[in-house]
N, C-alpha and C positions, 0 to 999 in steps of 0.2 A: 213094570210098565200095563200102564192102564188097557183097555180094550183098543179106548180111543186111539190112542199110541201107536199102538199095533197097526190097526187098523188103519190110519195115515201113512206109516211107514209102507206097509202092503201095497196101497197107492201110489206110494211115490218109485215104487220099483217097479211098479206093473204102468208106468210112465215113461220112466228109464226105458224100461224094455220095450216097449210100442213105438216112442219117438226116436228113440236111437236102434233100432233094429238090433238090440244087443243077443248075441245066441246062448244066452244064459235061462233060468227060471228065478221066478222072483227068491224060491229058494236058496239060491247059491250067491245071494247076493247079501251079503253082512249089512247089517245095519248102520256100523260104525266103521266098515270097510271104506278105505279111501278111495274117491272117485277119478284123484289125479294124482299123478305123481309114482313114485318107489312103490310097491307093493298092492297097489291099487289096481280098479279095473282096466286103467289103461286108457280112459277116453283123453281126449285133444279137447283145442278151444272151439275146434268147430261143433263137439259132442257140448261143450258148457254154450255155446251161442242156440243151442237145438233146445234144450233144456230152460235157459231162460225166455225163451220164446214160447214154451207149451206151461212153463209157468202162468206165465201173461196170460196167454190164450185161455185157461183152463183156469184159473184161479184169480185171476186179477192182478198176481203176485211182481208187483216191477222191483226189477234189481238195480240199482241206478249206478252204482259206480263198482270197477273193479275189486276195492277190498271187499265191499259189499257182498260178490258175487264170489271172492276166493271163500268167506269166510259160509256164506250159505249154502255153494257148492262142493262143501268138503266131503260132506257122508249123506246118503239116506237118510240116517237119523237129524244131521243141522238141516236138511230142506225139510222135511217133516215140522222140524220145531219152528222153521220161520213159515210154514204155511200155518200151523194150528196158530202164532201168534199173530199174522194176518189176517186170520180168518176171524178170531175173537176179536181184533180191533174194528173189522167192518162191521160182524153182527152189533158189537156194541154202540158203532156210529149210527146205522139204521134201527137201534131200538131207542134211540134218543130223541 
C-alpha cells in the first residue's frame, strides 16, 4: 500500500470518528472492517447519511443512489478508494 493510500485511509478514519463521534481511535478501525452489518463497527442508516453529507461537504464527493452508497460505504478502504477516484477525476478536469 502506498503512503498516499495509507494517508487517505487515515483521513477517512478521522472523518468517521469526528462526524459520528465514535468512541474509538483510528488504530482501532481496520481498513477492511465492514462499517455496517454483522461483524462491523455497528453503524446504522443515520450514520450512513452523516458519512454521505461529510464526504460531500469535505470533498465534493456525491453519492447518487443506494447501490453506490452500499458499495462506497462498505469499509474505510472502499471510501478511501472512492475518494481517490473522485479527487483524481476532479484534478484531471481542472487541469484540462
